[in-house]
N, C-alpha and C positions, 0 to 999 in steps of 0.2 A: 686773247679774249676767247671766252667759251662759245663754241658753235653749238647751238641747241640741236642741230640736226646730226651731230656727230655721235656715233654709238659710244657707250661708256668704255668699252674695251679699247677702242681707238684712242680715246682721251687718255686712258691710263698708259697706253703704249707711248703716246707722244710725251707724256710727263716723264716717264722713265728715260726716254731718249734725251730729253733736255737735262735731266739730272746726271746722266752718265757723261754727257758732254762737259758738265761742270766738275767731273771727278767724284760724283756722289753716286753710290750704288746701294742696292738693297743690303749689302754686307758692310756698309760703312760703320754700323754700330759695333760690329764684331772686331775684336782685336786681331791685328795681323799676326800670322804665325811667326814666331821668333826665328831668326836665322840660326842655323845649326853651328855651334862652336866646334872648332877642329884643332887637333894637334898637327904638327908638320907631317906631310905625307911620307917623308923619307926616314921616319923613325922605325927601328926594328920592332918586330912583334914577338912578345913572349907568349907561348902557348902551353897550356897545361890540360892534358886529357887523362892523366892518371893511369895510363896504360903501362909505361915502363919505369918511370921515375918515382911514382907514388908521391908522397909528401915529404921526402927527404929534403932537409934544409928549410922547411916551413916552420913557423913559430906558432905553437898552440898557446893561445891566451887563456881561453876557457873552452870547455866542451870535450866531447869524446868523438874525435874525428878519425874515421877509418876508411881505407880504400877497399871497396867491395866489388865483386862481379854483380852486374844487374842486367837482366834482360831488357832490351829496348833502349839501352844507353845511346845517347846521341851520336857518339863515336866510339868505336872499339867495344870492349866488354866491361870496362871498369869505370867506377864513378867514386866520388868522395862523398861520404855520408856522415852527417852529424847526428849522434844518437843519445847524447845527454839530455835529460828531461827535467833537471832540478835547478839549473843555473838561471840567473836572470837573463843573461845574454851569453851567447857562445861565439867566439871569434877565433879565426885562424888566419895568419898573415903569410902571404907568399914571399919567396926569397928576394925577387928583384926590387930595385929602387934603393933609396927613396926617389920619388918623382914629385915634380911640381905640377906641370900640366900633364894630364893623363886621360886616356880613353880606354875604358874597361868594358868587356862583355862577358857574361856567363850565362849558363843554362841551369835552371834549378827545377826540382820536382818535389813539391810538398807531399810527404808521405803520410804523416799523421800528426795529430795534436789537438787537444781539446781547448787549451787556453790560447794556443798560438800555432799557426802552421805556415811559417814564413821562410823566406830566403832573401839575403841581401848582399850588396857589395859594400865593403869598407874601403875608403880611400883616405889618403893623407894621414895614415896611422902613424903616430909619433908619440912615444912616451905614454901610451895608454889613451891618448885622445884621438878622435877620428870623426869623419863624416860617415854616415851609412844611408844608403837608399834601399828600401825594402818593399816587397810585395807580400801579401798575406792572404792565404786561401780562405780565411775565416772573416775577412773584412773587404769591403768594396772601396778600398783606397790604396794609394801608392804614395809613399812618403819619404821625405828627406829629413834626417835628424843630424844633430851633432852630439857627440858623447865626450864629456869632460867631468868625470866623477859623478855622472848622472846623464840620462838621455833627455834631450829637449828637441821638440819638433821645430823645423824651419819652414817646411812647405808640404802641402798635401794636394792630391788630385783625386777626384772620384773616378773609379774604374770598375769594370766587371771583375769580380774576385777571381784570381787564377784558380783553376780547378785542381782539387786534390788528385794525386796519382797521374798527373800529366806534366810534361816538360814545358817550361816557359823560359823566355829570354829577357834578361835585364841588361841594359847598357847605361853606363854613366860616363859623361865627359866633364872634366873640370879644367878650365883655362883661366888663369888668374883668379879673380874672385867670383867667377861665374860657374855654376854647376847646372848641367842639364841631364835629364834621365828619361829613358824610354822603357816601356813594358811591351813586350811582344811587337816590337817595331814601331810603336807609336810614341811620339814625344809627349810627355805629360807634365814634366817639371822643368822650370827654368827660373833659377834663383841665384841671388848674389849674396856672398858671405865672405868676410875677410878674416875669419877666425884662425883657420889653419892654412899654412902656405904650402907645405910639402909633406911627404911621408910615403909609406908603403901601402900596398893594396891587399885586401883580404876578403874573406867570406864570413857570413854572419847568420845566426838564427837566434830566436828568442824562446825562453821558457821551455815548454815541452814539445817544441817542434822537432820532428825527425824529418830531415830534409836531405835530398841528394843533390850534388852539384857536378857539373861537367863542363868541358870546353871553356875554361877561363882563358881569356886573351887580354893582354895588356900592351898598350903602346903609350910610352911616356917619355917626357923630358926629364932626364935624371938630374938630380941636384937637391940641395937642401938637406934636412936631416930631421 
């Protein structure tokens, strides 16, 4: 029963206390943060910093991929740069794998591009089909696509566009049919898709993007093809 002598603030506090006791809070309408999916902790980590081995053993699908010295590289002095500007998409695939479940991290710096200035991680690449998560310095979104003789969007999130000329971090984890993706340490995408089961890991740009990459790390469950 309402006490006419009770201040409004006290009434509100009492109401919130009762709601909290019932398991209802001011955040009840917001979706709970999804649990982070993980690959097994004891998996070996493959690291590529392009200092000594370069891209020997990698598979160039499209693009002009070159190892170059770059001031301010995240580690060492060399990075991998994609410089082609006339292809629809540019893809290079790393040697390890194929993997089913996998956790991948890379750093990218969008250098230039008028149509596009992006960098992305390719996963489950097999026979030209793959998933890709990409960020674009010209757009305020972070997206997951699949590619199968054409690119189609699966999920998107609104983000602050990554700045040109700066290094950013993208991470993707895929376990079973679930794919999660982070930009600069924040989880933005959580999606399920059963299309592709396993494959190799790679790097990606679009159109006229000139983009540098460094510190690619891969932890995955080998298997499939």
